[in-house]
Structures are given as structure tokens and as C-alpha cells.
N, C-alpha and C positions, 0 to 999 in steps of 0.2 A: 554520422547520420544521427539526426534527432530521434528521440523515442517518445511515443505517445501511449497513454493509458486510455483505452476506449471502453466505456461502460454502457450497459443497456439493462433496463429493468422494465418488465411489463407483466401483466397478469393475463393468461390465456385460459379460456374455458375449454375443457376437453374431457373426454370419457376416461382417459388413462394417460400415462406418461408418453406412450408411443404416439397417441393422438396429439398431445401437446407439442411433441417434437415436430410432427407434421405441420401443425399450425405455425410454429416458429419458422420452419423452413419456407412455408408459403409467404409469411410476412417478410422474411429476408429477401425472397425473390422479388416481391413487390417493391421493396426498398431499392433493389438493384435496377429494376426496370424503370422506376420513376426517378432514379438518381437522387433519392431523398434520404439523407442521413440525419435529419433533425431529431430523431428519437434517440440518438447516440450522444453520449458525452465524450468530449475529447479533452484530455489534460496532458500537456507536455510534461514529461518526466525530467526532473533536474537530477542528473547523474550524481552530483555531490550530495543532494538531499536523500536520495534513495540508494546510496551505495552500500555495499557489504564491506565491513571492515574486519580485520583480524583483531585479536585481543590486544596485540601490541599497538596497532593503529588507534584503537579506542583509548588505551592508556595514554598515548601521546597526545591525542586530541583533547582529552579531558585535562591533562596537565597544562596544555597550552592556554586554556581558559581558566586555570586556577582551581580546578576541581580535582582533588586527590582521588586517585583510583584505588578502591579498597578491595573489591572482589567482583567476579563475574559469575553469574549462575545461568545455565542454559535452561530455558523453559520449554513448554510444549510448542509445537508448530514452528520450531526454529527461532523462537523469540528469545532474545538475550535480555536478562534483567540486570541492570547495573546498580550497584550500591556505592555511594560516595558520600563524603562528609564535607561540610563547609561551615565556616564561621560567619558567613554573611547573614545578617539579621533578616534580610528579605526572604530567605529560605528556611528560617528557623521556625520549627513548629511550636515552640513554646519553651 
């Protein structure tokens, strides 16, 4: 089965957060009743592009394209920062 990322962003005027939630629910009910989803963005997710890889998978994939794997550092929010080196002039900072 294919996967889709669905996004929505809007600004609601409300007295407080609970009122804003009520406004959002009313808006969503209207979308359902009118069968109108034009306010939502739909993006098909490419499993390959958005996949989660093990460290070994990352090392293998970098090596396949000629980028030596030097180290992995785990960052905040599950972000992994990769450090690698290349002799390719296109990526040389100076």
C-alpha cells in the first residue's frame, strides 16, 4: 500500500486553545460535509527516500557511492549527523 504525507496549515482566531480546537473541528466537519480537501497538501512518500537505516546500512550505502564512512553522531530529535570525507573537488570547501 502506498503512503501519503498529508499537511494542513491555517490560522484560526480564538479566545484560547480550546476554542481554537473547536474552530478546527468545525472546519474539518465542513470539509467532510462538502467533500472538499483542497486545503490539504498530499505528498506520496517514497519509501526509499524516507526509510530508516541502520548504521551498517548507512555505511554500505555511502561506500556504494564512493563516500568513505568516518563516523556517526546521534543528534536531537532522532537526527543522525554523518561525517565523511571525499577528494572530489566539487565538494571541497577550499
